[in-house]
C-alpha positions as CSV (number, residue, x, y, z in Angstrom):
1,X,12.8,-11.4,-6.7
2,X,16.2,-12.2,-8.1
3,X,18.2,-11.7,-4.9
4,X,15.9,-14.3,-3.0
5,X,16.1,-12.3,0.2
6,X,14.4,-13.4,3.3
7,X,11.8,-10.7,3.6
8,X,10.1,-11.8,0.6
9,X,8.8,-14.9,2.3
10,X,7.1,-12.7,5.1
11,X,3.3,-12.1,5.4
12,X,3.7,-8.4,5.3
13,X,5.6,-8.6,2.0
14,X,3.0,-10.7,0.5
15,X,0.1,-8.7,1.7
16,X,1.6,-5.5,0.6
17,X,2.2,-6.9,-2.9
18,X,-1.4,-8.1,-3.1
19,X,-2.6,-4.7,-2.2
20,X,-0.6,-3.1,-5.0
21,X,-2.0,-5.7,-7.3
22,X,-5.6,-4.8,-6.2
23,X,-5.1,-1.3,-6.3
24,X,-3.9,-1.4,-9.9
25,X,-6.9,-3.5,-10.8
26,X,-9.3,-1.1,-8.8
27,X,-8.0,2.0,-10.5
28,X,-8.4,0.6,-14.0
29,X,-12.2,1.7,-13.8
30,X,-11.4,5.3,-13.0
31,X,-12.1,7.9,-15.8
32,X,-9.5,8.4,-18.4
33,X,-9.0,12.1,-17.3
34,X,-7.8,10.8,-14.0
35,X,-5.0,8.8,-15.5
36,X,-2.3,11.3,-14.5
37,X,-4.0,12.5,-11.4
38,X,-5.8,10.4,-8.9
39,X,-5.1,7.1,-10.5
40,X,-1.5,7.7,-10.7
41,X,-1.3,9.0,-7.1
42,X,-3.2,6.0,-5.6
43,X,-1.0,3.6,-7.6
44,X,2.1,5.4,-6.5
45,X,1.3,5.3,-2.9
46,X,0.3,1.5,-3.2
47,X,3.9,0.8,-4.8
48,X,5.5,3.1,-2.1
49,X,4.0,0.7,0.7
50,X,5.6,-2.3,-0.8
51,X,8.8,-0.7,-1.6
52,X,9.4,1.0,1.6
53,X,8.7,-2.4,3.5
54,X,11.4,-4.0,1.2
55,X,13.9,-1.2,1.9
56,X,13.1,-1.2,5.5
57,X,14.0,-4.9,5.9
58,X,17.4,-4.1,4.2
59,X,18.4,-1.6,6.9
60,X,20.7,-2.7,9.7
61,X,19.4,-0.6,12.5
62,X,16.1,-0.8,14.1
63,X,15.6,2.9,14.0
64,X,16.0,3.0,10.2
65,X,13.8,0.0,9.6
66,X,10.9,1.6,11.8
67,X,11.3,4.7,9.8
68,X,10.7,2.9,6.4
69,X,8.0,1.0,8.1
70,X,6.2,4.3,9.2
71,X,6.6,5.7,5.7
72,X,5.0,2.7,4.3
73,X,2.2,3.1,6.8
74,X,1.9,6.7,5.8
75,X,1.4,5.6,2.2
76,X,-1.5,3.5,3.4
77,X,-3.2,6.4,4.8
78,X,-2.7,8.3,1.7
79,X,-4.4,5.5,-0.2
80,X,-7.3,5.5,2.2
81,X,-7.7,9.2,1.7
82,X,-7.4,9.2,-2.0
83,X,-10.0,6.3,-2.2
84,X,-12.4,8.5,-0.1
85,X,-12.1,11.1,-2.8
86,X,-12.8,8.6,-5.5
87,X,-15.9,7.5,-3.7
88,X,-17.2,10.9,-3.4
89,X,-16.5,11.7,-7.1
90,X,-18.3,8.4,-7.7
91,X,-15.5,6.8,-9.4
92,X,-16.1,3.8,-7.5
93,X,-18.5,2.5,-5.0
94,X,-17.4,1.9,-1.4
95,X,-18.8,-1.7,-1.2
96,X,-16.6,-2.4,-4.4
97,X,-13.5,-1.6,-2.3
98,X,-14.2,-4.2,0.4
99,X,-11.3,-6.5,-0.7
100,X,-8.9,-3.7,-0.8
101,X,-10.1,-2.4,2.3
102,X,-9.2,-5.7,4.0
103,X,-5.7,-5.7,2.5
104,X,-5.1,-2.2,3.7
105,X,-6.4,-2.8,7.2
106,X,-4.2,-6.2,7.4
107,X,-1.1,-4.3,6.0
108,X,-1.8,-1.3,8.6
109,X,-2.1,-3.8,11.5
110,X,1.1,-5.5,10.6
111,X,3.0,-2.5,10.1
112,X,1.9,-1.0,13.4
113,X,3.1,-4.1,15.1
114,X,6.4,-3.9,13.5
115,X,6.8,-0.3,14.2
116,X,5.8,-0.6,17.9
117,X,7.8,-3.8,18.6
């Protein structure tokens, strides 16, 4: 933000930022007793996606960059799994997750291309 680095203008960076914001909005409706459990875990994983993308772009070697992108993609899988639990527990309806699902799929696809290139 303050450093004005080039990765902040990339689609993956914008997409992961939008995912974080969407996840925060989505988890606001979770029960209060989940504040320090599932809600926090999902939010932390979403922030991890975004932060690991940023850190990956700061690495000089391709191997290091890919490793951070793999961690970011792993966090997406963590979010997906945790949201499945939230659906089963009836904290949220699957159809209400459509916008976040699209964002997650988009980020997953972009990260996969970056890892495999």
